[in-house]
N, C-alpha and C positions, 0 to 999 in steps of 0.2 A: 587445863582444857582438858576437855575429854571433846573427844572423837565418835562421833556415831558413826555407826559404816554407809546410811544412806547415803552423808555426805560426800565419801571417797568416790572417784573418781578412776578410773581407766580401764585396761582394756585388761581380761583376763586372762595366764597362763593356753589355756584351753580356746580362746577366742582369738590370742594372736597364731598358737596351732594349726588352725583352722586356717588364717587366713596365708598363712608360710605353705603348707600344702597346694594352696590355691592356686598361689604362685608361680608354684612347681609343676603343679600340672601345665597351668598356659605354656610356659617355658619348653618342656618339653614334646608340645604339640608344634610349637610355633617355631621357636629353633631349629629345628632339621628339612622343616620344609625354605625356611629364611637359608640356612645354609645350603642348602639344591636349588637355589639361585642363586645365589651367589658362582657355583662353581660352574655353573652354565653361562654366567657374563666373559669368564676367565675362558670357554671355550671359544667363546663371541667374538670375543678384542683378539683373540689368536688371530681366527679369523680373517680379522680384519687385519693384521696389522701383515698377514701374510699375503694377500693381498694387494696391498700399498706395495714390496714387495716387489712382489709382481711387476706391477706398472713399472717401480721402478728402473727395473732389472731388461725390461725389454725398452723402456728409452735411451740407457747404458745400451743393449746393441744397436739401436742403429746408430747410435752415434760412435759406438767404439766397431762395428761391424758382425760383433761377437759374444756372447757372457763373459761375465769375469769364470776366469776358476777355479775348481772347488780349492783351490792354493791361496786367491788370493782374496774367496768367500765378497758377506756383502758388505765388510769394509773397501772394495772397489766404488761403491756405489758415493761414499766419502770423502773419498781420493783416488788420486786417479793414482792405477797400479805402475809400476815400471815399462816400461814400450809403452804405450799407449796414447798416441795423439793426439787423437781424436777424442780423446774424455773432455767433457762438456759442466760436469758435474759442478757442484754434490748435486746427488739425485732425487737426498731425502735431503729432510727440514730440519734433521738433527740424528745424531748418529743413532746405531742402529740399535733396536735396545733391546734388555731381554725378554723372551715370553714372560707370560701375569705371574707364575709360580719364581720366576726369579734366573733361568737358565739360559743360555743362552739358542738363541735360532740356530739351525743345522743345512748347510746349505751343501750341497755338491750339482757337479759340472762335469758330463753328460751326470742328466738324473736317472736315475732305474723308473720316472714313470710318465718322464719328457725331455723335454729339451736340457733341464733341471729341474732339479726338487729343494725344496723349503718345507722343512717339519720342526715342529716343536715334537720334545716327547712328553709334553703334560705336564701332568702335575708329580708326577715319581718321577720325573729325569731321566726313568729308562726306555729304551725300547720294547715298544710293544704296550702291553695293559687293554683295561676293561673303560668303560663310563670316562672320568676326566682323566684317568692315567692313561686312556689312548691316545696316540702320537696321533697329530693333528699338523696335514700338508696339502703343497698344493694340487694335489690329484684327487 
């Protein structure tokens, strides 16, 4: 049996290369825009969590009469620190989560920017930074 070239079907190497180049160009155009949106959503989630911590800390202060110390930290919202007889918690539904980059939130009382500071060091986990690496706080 002899096969003629006109009966064979399939793609040539050149056609496959053209399709791969087109897919690569589309990925190069779409991927940066997608990942920029992911970074923005992580920052928004961090701000929302910090806001929830602020409200919980206010409820804690109303019950106890003062904010938790820096040493007690945000854990005081879940378990009663020693010497707090008016504690009515827990003040959060779940334990204190890490920030979206899996780093712990920072808490300081008294704060440099107010009665207390709650903040995340951002994506890089270090103080300072630019854009998504910048610190995000309640100030």
